[in-house]
VEXNU-266761 format. One record per residue (C-alpha): residue number from 1; x, y, z. Coordinates in nm, 2 decimals. Example, Ala and Ser with C-alpha at 12.3 -4.5 7.8 and 13.67 -1.06 7.14 Angstrom:
{atom 1 {1.23 -0.45 0.78}};
{atom 2 {1.37 -0.11 0.71}};
***
This chain:
{atom 1 {-0.66 -0.92 1.45}};
{atom 2 {-0.29 -0.84 1.28}};
{atom 3 {0.00 -0.86 1.50}};
{atom 4 {0.06 -0.58 1.73}};
{atom 5 {0.11 -0.47 2.09}};
{atom 6 {-0.17 -0.45 2.26}};
{atom 7 {-0.25 -0.08 2.38}};
{atom 8 {-0.31 -0.02 2.75}};
{atom 9 {-0.57 0.16 2.89}};
{atom 10 {-0.29 0.43 2.99}};
{atom 11 {-0.15 0.45 2.66}};
{atom 12 {-0.43 0.53 2.48}};
{atom 13 {-0.50 0.79 2.77}};
{atom 14 {-0.21 0.95 2.75}};
{atom 15 {-0.25 0.96 2.39}};
{atom 16 {-0.62 1.05 2.33}};
{atom 17 {-0.76 1.23 2.10}};
{atom 18 {-0.92 1.61 2.20}};
{atom 19 {-1.20 1.48 2.38}};
{atom 20 {-1.57 1.52 2.35}};
{atom 21 {-1.80 1.57 2.02}};
{atom 22 {-1.91 1.90 1.90}};
{atom 23 {-2.27 2.01 1.78}};
{atom 24 {-2.40 1.85 1.50}};
{atom 25 {-2.28 2.12 1.22}};
{atom 26 {-1.96 2.23 1.39}};
{atom 27 {-1.72 1.99 1.39}};
{atom 28 {-1.36 2.03 1.28}};
{atom 29 {-1.33 1.87 1.01}};
{atom 30 {-1.61 2.08 0.81}};
{atom 31 {-1.34 2.36 0.82}};
{atom 32 {-1.03 2.17 0.87}};
{atom 33 {-0.68 2.28 0.66}};
{atom 34 {-0.48 1.91 0.70}};
{atom 35 {-0.18 1.87 0.58}};
{atom 36 {-0.06 1.60 0.40}};
{atom 37 {0.28 1.38 0.53}};
{atom 38 {0.42 1.14 0.29}};
{atom 39 {0.65 1.05 0.61}};
{atom 40 {0.97 0.87 0.35}};
{atom 41 {1.01 1.24 0.20}};
{atom 42 {0.87 1.45 0.49}};
{atom 43 {1.24 1.46 0.76}};
{atom 44 {1.48 1.21 0.81}};
{atom 45 {1.62 1.20 1.13}};
{atom 46 {1.82 0.91 1.14}};
{atom 47 {2.02 1.01 0.82}};
{atom 48 {1.92 0.67 0.59}};
{atom 49 {1.77 0.91 0.35}};
{atom 50 {1.41 0.78 0.42}};
{atom 51 {1.20 1.03 0.66}};
{atom 52 {1.04 0.86 0.93}};
{atom 53 {0.83 0.94 1.23}};
{atom 54 {1.09 1.12 1.48}};
{atom 55 {1.15 1.33 1.19}};
{atom 56 {0.78 1.44 1.17}};
{atom 57 {0.76 1.50 1.56}};
{atom 58 {1.08 1.75 1.51}};
{atom 59 {0.92 1.94 1.24}};
{atom 60 {0.59 1.99 1.43}};
{atom 61 {0.66 2.31 1.54}};
{atom 62 {0.67 2.44 1.14}};
{atom 63 {0.33 2.31 1.08}};
{atom 64 {0.20 2.46 1.35}};
{atom 65 {0.34 2.79 1.23}};
{atom 66 {0.18 2.76 0.92}};
{atom 67 {-0.13 2.73 1.10}};
{atom 68 {-0.31 2.44 0.96}};
{atom 69 {-0.56 2.22 1.19}};
{atom 70 {-0.46 1.83 1.17}};
{atom 71 {-0.21 1.61 0.96}};
{atom 72 {-0.27 1.32 0.71}};
{atom 73 {0.02 1.06 0.73}};
{atom 74 {0.03 0.85 0.40}};
{atom 75 {0.10 0.46 0.54}};
{atom 76 {0.39 0.43 0.78}};
{atom 77 {0.26 0.06 0.85}};
{atom 78 {0.52 -0.27 0.85}};
{atom 79 {0.56 -0.29 0.41}};
{atom 80 {0.80 -0.45 0.14}};
{atom 81 {0.78 -0.06 0.02}};
{atom 82 {0.67 -0.28 -0.30}};
{atom 83 {0.41 0.05 -0.37}};
{atom 84 {0.58 0.24 -0.11}};
{atom 85 {0.43 0.16 0.14}};
{atom 86 {0.02 0.14 0.00}};
{atom 87 {0.16 -0.26 0.05}};
{atom 88 {0.03 -0.34 0.41}};
{atom 89 {0.22 -0.63 0.57}};
{atom 90 {0.10 -0.58 0.92}};
{atom 91 {-0.17 -0.32 0.97}};
{atom 92 {-0.05 -0.26 1.34}};
{atom 93 {0.26 -0.18 1.37}};
{atom 94 {0.53 0.11 1.19}};
{atom 95 {0.77 -0.04 0.94}};
{atom 96 {1.13 -0.01 1.11}};
{atom 97 {1.26 0.18 0.84}};
{atom 98 {0.98 0.49 1.00}};
{atom 99 {1.03 0.34 1.35}};
{atom 100 {0.81 0.20 1.67}};
{atom 101 {0.53 0.26 1.76}};
{atom 102 {0.68 0.44 2.07}};
{atom 103 {0.76 0.70 1.80}};
{atom 104 {0.44 0.68 1.67}};
{atom 105 {0.27 0.79 2.04}};
{atom 106 {0.50 1.01 2.09}};
{atom 107 {0.44 1.19 1.75}};
{atom 108 {0.08 1.19 1.84}};
{atom 109 {0.11 1.31 2.14}};
{atom 110 {0.32 1.60 2.01}};
{atom 111 {0.09 1.70 1.74}};
{atom 112 {-0.20 1.65 2.00}};
{atom 113 {-0.01 1.93 2.25}};
{atom 114 {0.00 2.16 1.92}};
{atom 115 {-0.34 2.16 1.87}};
{atom 116 {-0.27 1.94 1.53}};
{atom 117 {-0.50 1.60 1.50}};
{atom 118 {-0.36 1.30 1.34}};
{atom 119 {-0.49 1.12 1.10}};
{atom 120 {-0.34 0.81 0.94}};
{atom 121 {-0.39 0.63 0.61}};
{atom 122 {-0.55 0.30 0.60}};
{atom 123 {-0.53 0.03 0.29}};
{atom 124 {-0.84 -0.17 0.32}};
{atom 125 {-0.87 -0.25 -0.07}};
{atom 126 {-0.55 -0.49 -0.07}};
{atom 127 {-0.29 -0.61 0.12}};
{atom 128 {0.08 -0.68 0.03}};
{atom 129 {0.13 -1.03 -0.04}};
{atom 130 {0.37 -1.08 0.22}};
{atom 131 {0.12 -1.03 0.46}};
{atom 132 {0.12 -1.36 0.67}};
{atom 133 {-0.31 -1.38 0.60}};
{atom 134 {-0.17 -1.43 0.25}};
{atom 135 {0.09 -1.61 0.27}};
{atom 136 {-0.14 -1.83 0.47}};
{atom 137 {-0.39 -1.82 0.19}};
{atom 138 {-0.15 -1.99 -0.03}};
{atom 139 {-0.03 -2.23 0.17}};
{atom 140 {-0.39 -2.35 0.27}};
{atom 141 {-0.49 -2.41 -0.10}};
{atom 142 {-0.80 -2.37 -0.30}};
{atom 143 {-1.14 -2.38 -0.15}};
{atom 144 {-0.96 -2.30 0.23}};
{atom 145 {-1.08 -2.05 0.45}};
{atom 146 {-0.78 -1.91 0.45}};
{atom 147 {-0.76 -1.82 0.08}};
{atom 148 {-1.15 -1.71 0.08}};
{atom 149 {-0.97 -1.38 0.27}};
{atom 150 {-0.92 -1.29 -0.08}};
{atom 151 {-1.03 -1.24 -0.42}};
{atom 152 {-0.89 -1.62 -0.55}};
{atom 153 {-1.09 -1.78 -0.87}};
{atom 154 {-1.00 -2.09 -1.04}};
{atom 155 {-0.89 -1.96 -1.41}};
{atom 156 {-1.05 -2.06 -1.72}};
{atom 157 {-1.00 -2.28 -2.05}};
{atom 158 {-0.94 -2.67 -2.08}};
{atom 159 {-0.68 -2.63 -1.71}};
{atom 160 {-0.76 -2.29 -1.57}};
{atom 161 {-0.45 -2.14 -1.80}};
{atom 162 {-0.70 -1.82 -1.91}};
{atom 163 {-0.72 -1.55 -1.64}};
{atom 164 {-1.07 -1.59 -1.50}};
{atom 165 {-1.14 -1.22 -1.69}};
{atom 166 {-0.99 -0.92 -1.88}};
{atom 167 {-0.95 -0.69 -1.60}};
{atom 168 {-0.65 -0.47 -1.63}};
{atom 169 {-0.41 -0.33 -1.35}};
{atom 170 {-0.43 0.06 -1.26}};
{atom 171 {-0.05 -0.04 -1.31}};
{atom 172 {-0.06 -0.17 -1.60}};
{atom 173 {-0.10 -0.54 -1.70}};
{atom 174 {-0.31 -0.76 -1.62}};
{atom 175 {-0.51 -0.81 -1.27}};
{atom 176 {-0.45 -1.11 -1.23}};
{atom 177 {-0.18 -1.32 -1.10}};
{atom 178 {-0.15 -1.76 -1.11}};
{atom 179 {-0.04 -1.88 -0.84}};
{atom 180 {0.17 -2.27 -0.85}};
{atom 181 {-0.01 -2.45 -0.58}};
{atom 182 {0.23 -2.66 -0.29}};
{atom 183 {0.23 -2.98 -0.49}};
{atom 184 {0.40 -2.77 -0.79}};
{atom 185 {0.15 -2.70 -1.01}};
{atom 186 {-0.02 -2.46 -1.19}};
{atom 187 {-0.29 -2.32 -0.97}};
{atom 188 {-0.60 -2.06 -0.91}};
{atom 189 {-0.57 -1.66 -0.99}};
{atom 190 {-0.59 -1.42 -0.79}};
{atom 191 {-0.68 -1.05 -0.86}};
{atom 192 {-0.47 -0.76 -0.75}};
{atom 193 {-0.64 -0.41 -0.91}};
{atom 194 {-0.27 -0.25 -0.82}};
{atom 195 {0.09 -0.44 -0.85}};
{atom 196 {0.09 -0.80 -0.79}};
{atom 197 {0.24 -0.75 -0.50}};
{atom 198 {-0.08 -0.63 -0.36}};
{atom 199 {-0.35 -0.92 -0.36}};
{atom 200 {-0.75 -0.75 -0.31}};
{atom 201 {-0.95 -0.88 -0.01}};
{atom 202 {-1.24 -1.04 -0.04}};
{atom 203 {-1.50 -0.79 0.12}};
{atom 204 {-1.83 -0.98 0.13}};
{atom 205 {-1.63 -1.24 0.40}};
{atom 206 {-1.70 -1.12 0.73}};
{atom 207 {-1.34 -1.25 0.87}};
{atom 208 {-1.21 -1.00 0.70}};
{atom 209 {-1.49 -0.70 0.83}};
{atom 210 {-1.38 -0.84 1.16}};
{atom 211 {-1.03 -0.80 1.11}};
{atom 212 {-1.04 -0.43 1.00}};
{atom 213 {-1.29 -0.37 1.26}};
{atom 214 {-1.05 -0.44 1.49}};
{atom 215 {-0.70 -0.26 1.34}};
{atom 216 {-0.96 0.06 1.36}};
{atom 217 {-0.98 -0.01 1.73}};
{atom 218 {-0.58 -0.02 1.77}};
{atom 219 {-0.53 0.30 1.61}};
{atom 220 {-0.83 0.48 1.82}};
{atom 221 {-0.70 0.39 2.08}};
{atom 222 {-0.39 0.49 2.04}};
{atom 223 {-0.50 0.85 1.98}};
{atom 224 {-0.55 0.93 1.59}};
{atom 225 {-0.84 1.12 1.53}};
{atom 226 {-0.98 1.01 1.20}};
{atom 227 {-0.82 0.75 0.92}};
{atom 228 {-0.81 0.87 0.49}};
{atom 229 {-0.91 0.58 0.35}};
{atom 230 {-0.80 0.43 0.04}};
{atom 231 {-0.95 0.35 -0.26}};
{atom 232 {-1.25 0.37 -0.10}};
{atom 233 {-1.43 0.28 -0.39}};
{atom 234 {-1.30 0.00 -0.47}};
{atom 235 {-1.35 -0.32 -0.21}};
{atom 236 {-1.64 -0.45 -0.31}};
{atom 237 {-1.66 -0.57 -0.68}};
{atom 238 {-1.98 -0.66 -0.93}};
{atom 239 {-2.12 -1.00 -0.87}};
{atom 240 {-1.96 -1.25 -1.12}};
{atom 241 {-1.67 -1.00 -1.21}};
{atom 242 {-1.81 -0.96 -1.54}};
{atom 243 {-1.52 -0.86 -1.84}};
{atom 244 {-1.44 -0.43 -1.88}};
{atom 245 {-1.27 -0.27 -2.09}};
{atom 246 {-1.20 0.10 -1.98}};
{atom 247 {-1.27 0.36 -2.21}};
{atom 248 {-0.94 0.49 -2.41}};
{atom 249 {-1.00 0.82 -2.25}};
{atom 250 {-1.01 0.66 -1.88}};
{atom 251 {-0.70 0.76 -1.61}};
{atom 252 {-0.53 0.49 -1.46}};
{atom 253 {-0.35 0.50 -1.15}};
{atom 254 {-0.31 0.61 -0.77}};
{atom 255 {-0.62 0.71 -0.74}};
{atom 256 {-0.79 0.45 -0.95}};
{atom 257 {-1.00 0.65 -1.20}};
{atom 258 {-0.94 0.39 -1.42}};
{atom 259 {-1.32 0.38 -1.67}};
{atom 260 {-1.45 0.64 -1.47}};
{atom 261 {-1.51 1.00 -1.66}};
{atom 262 {-1.41 1.27 -1.38}};
{atom 263 {-1.51 1.56 -1.57}};
{atom 264 {-1.78 1.80 -1.35}};
{atom 265 {-2.17 1.83 -1.47}};
{atom 266 {-2.48 1.88 -1.37}};
{atom 267 {-2.66 1.51 -1.34}};
{atom 268 {-3.01 1.39 -1.28}};
{atom 269 {-2.98 1.10 -1.07}};
{atom 270 {-2.83 0.78 -1.15}};
{atom 271 {-2.95 0.72 -1.49}};
{atom 272 {-2.77 1.03 -1.63}};
{atom 273 {-2.42 0.87 -1.42}};
{atom 274 {-2.15 0.79 -1.64}};
{atom 275 {-2.09 0.35 -1.71}};
{atom 276 {-1.84 0.23 -1.36}};
{atom 277 {-1.57 -0.04 -1.39}};
{atom 278 {-1.71 -0.33 -1.19}};
{atom 279 {-1.45 -0.26 -0.93}};
{atom 280 {-1.48 0.08 -0.90}};
{atom 281 {-1.80 0.21 -0.67}};
{atom 282 {-2.03 -0.06 -0.63}};
{atom 283 {-2.31 -0.01 -0.43}};
{atom 284 {-2.18 -0.20 -0.16}};
{atom 285 {-1.91 -0.06 -0.01}};
{atom 286 {-2.15 0.18 0.16}};
{atom 287 {-2.26 -0.16 0.41}};
{atom 288 {-1.88 -0.09 0.54}};
{atom 289 {-1.85 0.30 0.59}};
{atom 290 {-2.25 0.28 0.78}};
{atom 291 {-2.04 0.01 1.01}};
{atom 292 {-1.71 0.21 1.03}};
{atom 293 {-1.92 0.49 1.15}};
{atom 294 {-2.05 0.30 1.43}};
{atom 295 {-1.76 0.23 1.54}};
{atom 296 {-1.60 0.54 1.58}};
{atom 297 {-1.90 0.72 1.68}};
{atom 298 {-1.79 0.52 2.01}};
{atom 299 {-1.49 0.71 2.10}};
{atom 300 {-1.50 1.07 2.19}};
{atom 301 {-1.37 1.41 1.94}};
{atom 302 {-1.56 1.35 1.63}};
{atom 303 {-1.35 1.11 1.42}};
{atom 304 {-1.33 1.14 1.14}};
{atom 305 {-1.35 0.88 0.78}};
{atom 306 {-1.24 1.06 0.45}};
{atom 307 {-1.26 0.89 0.12}};
{atom 308 {-1.07 0.81 -0.16}};
{atom 309 {-1.26 0.80 -0.37}};
{atom 310 {-1.26 0.86 -0.77}};
{atom 311 {-1.61 0.84 -0.86}};
{atom 312 {-1.81 1.09 -1.10}};
{atom 313 {-2.02 1.33 -1.12}};
{atom 314 {-2.00 1.46 -0.78}};
{atom 315 {-2.38 1.34 -0.71}};
{atom 316 {-2.23 1.00 -0.68}};
{atom 317 {-1.95 1.12 -0.46}};
{atom 318 {-2.14 1.31 -0.24}};
{atom 319 {-2.31 0.90 -0.15}};
{atom 320 {-2.04 0.78 0.03}};
{atom 321 {-2.09 1.11 0.28}};
{atom 322 {-2.40 1.08 0.35}};
{atom 323 {-2.45 1.15 0.77}};
{atom 324 {-2.45 0.76 0.83}};
{atom 325 {-2.15 0.70 0.67}};
{atom 326 {-1.79 0.86 0.61}};
{atom 327 {-1.73 1.24 0.71}};
{atom 328 {-1.54 1.38 0.36}};
{atom 329 {-1.44 1.28 0.04}};
{atom 330 {-1.15 1.41 -0.17}};
{atom 331 {-1.32 1.60 -0.43}};
{atom 332 {-1.12 1.51 -0.71}};
{atom 333 {-1.27 1.67 -0.97}};
{atom 334 {-1.22 2.01 -0.85}};
{atom 335 {-0.86 1.88 -0.86}};
{atom 336 {-0.90 1.80 -1.24}};
{atom 337 {-1.06 2.09 -1.35}};
{atom 338 {-0.81 2.37 -1.53}};
{atom 339 {-0.70 2.69 -1.43}};
{atom 340 {-1.08 2.89 -1.63}};
{atom 341 {-1.26 3.05 -1.48}};
{atom 342 {-1.61 2.88 -1.58}};
{atom 343 {-1.51 2.57 -1.58}};
{atom 344 {-1.39 2.67 -1.19}};
{atom 345 {-1.75 2.86 -1.17}};
{atom 346 {-1.90 2.48 -1.23}};
{atom 347 {-1.70 2.27 -1.04}};
{atom 348 {-1.72 2.48 -0.74}};
{atom 349 {-2.15 2.57 -0.76}};
{atom 350 {-2.19 2.20 -0.83}};
{atom 351 {-1.98 2.09 -0.53}};
{atom 352 {-2.16 2.30 -0.29}};
{atom 353 {-2.49 2.21 -0.42}};
{atom 354 {-2.43 1.84 -0.44}};
{atom 355 {-2.21 1.78 -0.09}};
{atom 356 {-2.50 2.02 0.09}};
{atom 357 {-2.78 1.76 -0.04}};
{atom 358 {-2.61 1.53 0.18}};
{atom 359 {-2.50 1.73 0.50}};
{atom 360 {-2.11 1.68 0.41}};
{atom 361 {-1.90 1.97 0.33}};
{atom 362 {-1.70 1.99 0.02}};
{atom 363 {-1.37 1.96 0.06}};
{atom 364 {-1.07 2.15 -0.22}};
{atom 365 {-0.72 1.98 -0.29}};
{atom 366 {-0.48 2.06 -0.57}};
{atom 367 {-0.20 1.79 -0.51}};
{atom 368 {-0.15 1.50 -0.31}};
{atom 369 {0.12 1.18 -0.36}};
{atom 370 {-0.04 1.08 -0.64}};
{atom 371 {-0.06 1.33 -0.88}};
{atom 372 {0.15 1.59 -1.05}};
{atom 373 {0.23 1.92 -0.82}};
{atom 374 {-0.04 2.15 -0.93}};
{atom 375 {0.26 2.42 -1.00}};
{atom 376 {0.36 2.19 -1.27}};
{atom 377 {-0.01 2.10 -1.36}};
{atom 378 {-0.11 2.41 -1.38}};
{atom 379 {0.10 2.51 -1.65}};
{atom 380 {0.10 2.13 -1.89}};
{atom 381 {0.06 2.26 -2.25}};
{atom 382 {-0.07 1.92 -2.34}};
{atom 383 {-0.26 1.69 -2.23}};
{atom 384 {-0.12 1.45 -1.95}};
{atom 385 {-0.38 1.17 -1.79}};
{atom 386 {-0.37 1.10 -1.42}};
{atom 387 {-0.11 0.87 -1.35}};
{atom 388 {0.12 0.91 -1.64}};
{atom 389 {0.34 1.17 -1.47}};
{atom 390 {0.59 1.42 -1.64}};
{atom 391 {0.94 1.32 -1.72}};
{atom 392 {1.21 1.43 -1.97}};
{atom 393 {1.02 1.32 -2.30}};
{atom 394 {0.68 1.40 -2.16}};
{atom 395 {0.52 1.65 -2.40}};
{atom 396 {0.38 2.02 -2.33}};
{atom 397 {0.66 2.03 -2.04}};
{atom 398 {0.55 2.31 -1.79}};
{atom 399 {0.68 2.67 -1.78}};
{atom 400 {0.84 2.67 -1.43}};
{atom 401 {0.72 3.10 -1.36}};
{atom 402 {0.41 3.04 -1.50}};
{atom 403 {0.31 2.73 -1.31}};
{atom 404 {0.43 2.88 -0.95}};
{atom 405 {0.20 3.20 -1.03}};
{atom 406 {-0.07 3.01 -1.13}};
{atom 407 {-0.08 2.77 -0.81}};
{atom 408 {-0.08 3.05 -0.61}};
{atom 409 {-0.41 3.21 -0.79}};
{atom 410 {-0.44 2.87 -0.77}};
{atom 411 {-0.44 2.78 -0.38}};
{atom 412 {-0.58 3.14 -0.31}};
{atom 413 {-0.92 3.05 -0.49}};
{atom 414 {-0.93 2.73 -0.28}};
{atom 415 {-0.84 2.87 0.02}};
{atom 416 {-1.14 3.10 0.02}};
{atom 417 {-1.42 2.84 -0.02}};
{atom 418 {-1.60 2.67 0.28}};
{atom 419 {-1.53 2.33 0.38}};
{atom 420 {-1.25 2.08 0.49}};
{atom 421 {-0.91 2.23 0.27}};
{atom 422 {-0.64 1.98 0.19}};
{atom 423 {-0.24 2.05 0.13}};
{atom 424 {0.01 1.81 0.00}};
{atom 425 {0.42 1.89 0.21}};
{atom 426 {0.63 2.11 0.03}};
{atom 427 {0.32 2.32 -0.17}};
{atom 428 {0.36 2.58 0.04}};
{atom 429 {0.70 2.61 -0.06}};
{atom 430 {0.58 2.67 -0.42}};
{atom 431 {0.75 2.29 -0.51}};
{atom 432 {0.73 2.24 -0.90}};
{atom 433 {0.74 1.84 -0.99}};
{atom 434 {1.10 1.71 -0.99}};
{atom 435 {1.06 1.64 -1.43}};
{atom 436 {1.44 1.52 -1.43}};
{atom 437 {1.45 1.24 -1.25}};
{atom 438 {1.72 0.99 -1.38}};
{atom 439 {1.54 0.65 -1.51}};
{atom 440 {1.76 0.44 -1.26}};
{atom 441 {1.63 0.65 -0.96}};
{atom 442 {1.25 0.63 -1.08}};
{atom 443 {1.07 0.36 -0.83}};
{atom 444 {0.72 0.42 -0.90}};
{atom 445 {0.54 0.05 -0.98}};
{atom 446 {0.38 0.20 -1.29}};
{atom 447 {0.74 0.31 -1.45}};
{atom 448 {0.79 -0.10 -1.43}};
{atom 449 {0.42 -0.19 -1.51}};
{atom 450 {0.43 0.03 -1.82}};
{atom 451 {0.75 -0.10 -1.98}};
{atom 452 {0.88 0.33 -1.88}};
{atom 453 {0.62 0.45 -2.09}};
{atom 454 {0.46 0.65 -1.80}};
{atom 455 {0.69 0.78 -1.58}};
{atom 456 {0.40 0.73 -1.26}};
{atom 457 {0.45 0.93 -0.87}};
{atom 458 {0.79 0.97 -0.78}};
{atom 459 {0.86 1.32 -0.99}};
{atom 460 {0.59 1.45 -0.62}};
{atom 461 {0.75 1.25 -0.38}};
{atom 462 {1.13 1.40 -0.34}};
{atom 463 {1.20 1.46 -0.02}};
{atom 464 {1.10 1.83 0.06}};
{atom 465 {1.38 2.14 0.14}};
{atom 466 {1.40 2.27 0.45}};
{atom 467 {1.76 2.48 0.50}};
{atom 468 {1.96 2.62 0.24}};
{atom 469 {2.26 2.47 0.16}};
{atom 470 {2.25 2.20 0.38}};
{atom 471 {2.29 1.84 0.29}};
{atom 472 {2.00 1.73 0.15}};
{atom 473 {1.85 2.09 0.20}};
{atom 474 {1.80 2.00 0.60}};
{atom 475 {1.60 1.65 0.53}};
{atom 476 {1.86 1.55 0.73}};
{atom 477 {2.20 1.59 0.83}};
{atom 478 {2.42 1.35 0.64}};
{atom 479 {2.29 1.41 0.20}};
{atom 480 {2.09 1.09 0.17}};
{atom 481 {1.82 1.10 0.00}};
{atom 482 {1.57 0.80 -0.11}};
{atom 483 {1.54 1.01 -0.43}};
{atom 484 {1.77 1.29 -0.58}};
{atom 485 {1.64 1.60 -0.54}};
{atom 486 {1.70 1.89 -0.81}};
{atom 487 {2.01 2.10 -0.73}};
{atom 488 {1.82 2.42 -0.77}};
{atom 489 {1.59 2.39 -0.47}};
{atom 490 {1.76 2.64 -0.22}};
{atom 491 {1.55 2.97 -0.31}};
{atom 492 {1.25 2.71 -0.25}};
{atom 493 {1.34 2.57 0.14}};
{atom 494 {1.15 2.67 0.44}};
{atom 495 {1.45 2.89 0.58}};
{atom 496 {1.53 3.11 0.26}};
{atom 497 {1.11 3.20 0.25}};
{atom 498 {1.04 3.24 0.60}};
{atom 499 {0.98 3.64 0.69}};
{atom 500 {1.05 3.70 0.32}};
{atom 501 {0.75 3.90 0.19}};
{atom 502 {0.58 3.77 -0.11}};
{atom 503 {0.72 3.44 -0.07}};
{atom 504 {0.51 3.14 -0.13}};
{atom 505 {0.51 3.02 0.21}};
{atom 506 {0.41 3.35 0.39}};
{atom 507 {0.16 3.39 0.08}};
{atom 508 {0.04 3.06 0.28}};
{atom 509 {0.10 3.17 0.61}};
{atom 510 {-0.11 3.44 0.53}};
{atom 511 {-0.42 3.31 0.35}};
{atom 512 {-0.47 3.00 0.64}};
{atom 513 {-0.40 3.29 0.90}};
{atom 514 {-0.70 3.49 0.71}};
{atom 515 {-0.95 3.23 0.62}};
{atom 516 {-0.95 3.12 1.05}};
{atom 517 {-0.99 3.49 1.13}};
{atom 518 {-1.31 3.54 0.86}};
{atom 519 {-1.43 3.14 0.93}};
{atom 520 {-1.44 3.13 0.61}};
{atom 521 {-1.45 2.74 0.58}};
{atom 522 {-1.78 2.80 0.76}};
{atom 523 {-1.91 3.04 0.54}};
{atom 524 {-2.12 3.07 0.23}};
{atom 525 {-2.07 3.19 -0.12}};
{atom 526 {-2.23 3.42 -0.32}};
{atom 527 {-2.14 3.46 -0.69}};
{atom 528 {-2.04 3.86 -0.83}};
{atom 529 {-2.25 3.91 -1.07}};
{atom 530 {-2.10 4.10 -1.42}};
{atom 531 {-1.74 3.94 -1.42}};
{atom 532 {-1.61 3.95 -1.75}};
{atom 533 {-1.57 3.59 -1.85}};
{atom 534 {-1.14 3.48 -1.69}};
{atom 535 {-1.25 3.59 -1.42}};
{atom 536 {-1.45 3.38 -1.13}};
{atom 537 {-1.56 3.63 -0.82}};
{atom 538 {-1.74 3.57 -0.52}};
{atom 539 {-1.80 3.68 -0.15}};
{atom 540 {-1.76 3.46 0.17}};
{atom 541 {-1.89 3.71 0.44}};
{atom 542 {-1.64 3.98 0.47}};
{atom 543 {-1.39 3.83 0.21}};
{atom 544 {-1.46 3.90 -0.17}};
{atom 545 {-1.20 3.72 -0.37}};
{atom 546 {-1.12 3.81 -0.78}};
{atom 547 {-0.95 3.52 -0.96}};
{atom 548 {-0.83 3.60 -1.29}};
{atom 549 {-0.73 3.33 -1.49}};
{atom 550 {-0.70 3.50 -1.78}};
{atom 551 {-0.33 3.61 -1.92}};
{atom 552 {-0.45 3.97 -1.96}};
{atom 553 {-0.46 4.23 -1.68}};
{atom 554 {-0.77 4.35 -1.57}};
{atom 555 {-0.89 4.66 -1.33}};
{atom 556 {-1.03 4.64 -0.99}};
{atom 557 {-1.40 4.60 -1.05}};
{atom 558 {-1.55 4.96 -0.94}};
{atom 559 {-1.77 4.80 -0.69}};
{atom 560 {-1.45 4.67 -0.46}};
{atom 561 {-1.24 5.05 -0.52}};
{atom 562 {-1.29 5.14 -0.17}};
{atom 563 {-1.19 4.81 0.00}};
{atom 564 {-0.88 4.74 0.18}};
{atom 565 {-0.65 4.48 0.00}};
{atom 566 {-0.62 4.14 0.22}};
{atom 567 {-0.35 3.93 0.11}};
{atom 568 {-0.26 3.89 -0.31}};
{atom 569 {-0.17 3.63 -0.51}};
{atom 570 {0.12 3.82 -0.68}};
{atom 571 {0.21 4.18 -0.77}};
{atom 572 {-0.09 4.43 -0.72}};
{atom 573 {-0.04 4.79 -0.70}};
{atom 574 {-0.41 4.81 -0.59}};
{atom 575 {-0.63 4.89 -0.92}};
{atom 576 {-0.47 4.60 -1.16}};
{atom 577 {-0.52 4.24 -1.13}};
{atom 578 {-0.26 4.06 -1.34}};
{atom 579 {-0.33 3.79 -1.51}};
{atom 580 {-0.30 3.45 -1.32}};
{atom 581 {-0.34 3.63 -1.00}};
{atom 582 {-0.60 3.61 -0.74}};
{atom 583 {-0.68 3.90 -0.45}};
{atom 584 {-0.90 3.89 -0.17}};
{atom 585 {-1.09 4.20 -0.06}};
{atom 586 {-1.28 4.27 0.19}};
{atom 587 {-1.66 4.26 0.08}};
{atom 588 {-1.80 4.63 0.07}};
{atom 589 {-2.18 4.63 0.21}};
{atom 590 {-2.32 4.70 -0.16}};
{atom 591 {-2.23 4.42 -0.38}};
{atom 592 {-2.40 4.30 -0.68}};
{atom 593 {-2.42 3.94 -0.59}};
{atom 594 {-2.59 3.63 -0.78}};
***
């Protein structure tokens, strides 16, 4: 397996996950609110400008106060950081920029003591080209067992000078790179669906599968509660590696949606599903996750696998969370749905139906480290394909005030829905996308591989603000920051919002508290009949939710006139729901529902 310090039984016990399993149907992950931490941008304890594990430990109290159930950490494992840690060079150690394994153990123990579970990011589609396994493959040469770990192929043409097929990298440019053999001659090509520093594993190789079983055990023995699986739809490639040209409208990036339509809609089965790229969503991935499911089941505490699976339609995505496979899958069709009542009603209904058919909860998510923050995305006025990002020259620049208003309303809707919910660090502060990053500060591979045509993901990854008026807004005490922070973030800082009625932070705290009190995550919804076309109205047990996705004000429905108001995403006088506002009411005893 990967080089690592062995975990002793005492260490494993010391940092064990909350013990025991739940009755099927009531597992913690079915209704959990999970907070994504992007470690390099969360909190920096040593002042070098990069967030770290001790920094996370120091800020766990703020997350406990927020009211989340678990944290998910983006990669912190040993890496050259060519793609912010998604290029792993050692799966069983902590990169020194983030700390040590001892720091990880201390963080996990502190999180568990605070009642917060810990999920770590696992990157099984590819490793770093700096990984020992890949370096051994280069040295061993064609036909070797070492080369069989990765997708090495001979080239086409008289001298092998043509790539094995026409596949394009998600980050732009070709998906194949030719190596120079030990004797100095041009040699084989290796596949990298992402950057050339991220060679794809060959998951048909039993050796690869056994290495990852060991990696799973290593982190489970250290007490982690589960794994978010990066590119969970990409580990198996179609037989023969056929040529493929994605449709012009396909997205392209981190989540790897290239060539897959993501518009939600009713499907009748595989025959009606859109064409899938030969490197995404192949049936063979499910065998891997059945194996992992069995492994996780040998540990106490309802451990979880969450799929980053950019596949469409929702019926196909649900295949990743059948009872013997993964437990959750990110609902990207929901994330990509515009702020429109009709579209939202469709995707919510389809999500609940599709996941219920396999006995899994839906998940809900609006922002993460790969997409434009929803406080900006929901106010864009022109098409912005997934992965392009937003920069100074992007058309359809967002209106910041409108974006925040819609983001608050969208979050209030999302947190009323049954299932699991994911929050991305800083969204509870209302952070917008950072648009005006200097060109020379950008670090996303997309920016470089597209010759600066796409801005990529740096704008959502800027270190978050904690204290107004402090160096780096309290991210650290030195003022260093790996990406520059805006000059106008004082008002977004956590301490500037804490205890302030109407602040975005207090809105999130209230929504999460009410969600717990009314067990909305384990509930079920019914649609309220007769709502105007811009209104999305539903009940979830004791809570009735009215979301006004239009610009015009509407009167509170007469059926809710005597209901108590639980929370509103924006100003609310009790009689008029303003545009781009969501309000939670107590559910009256009689209500016209569908």
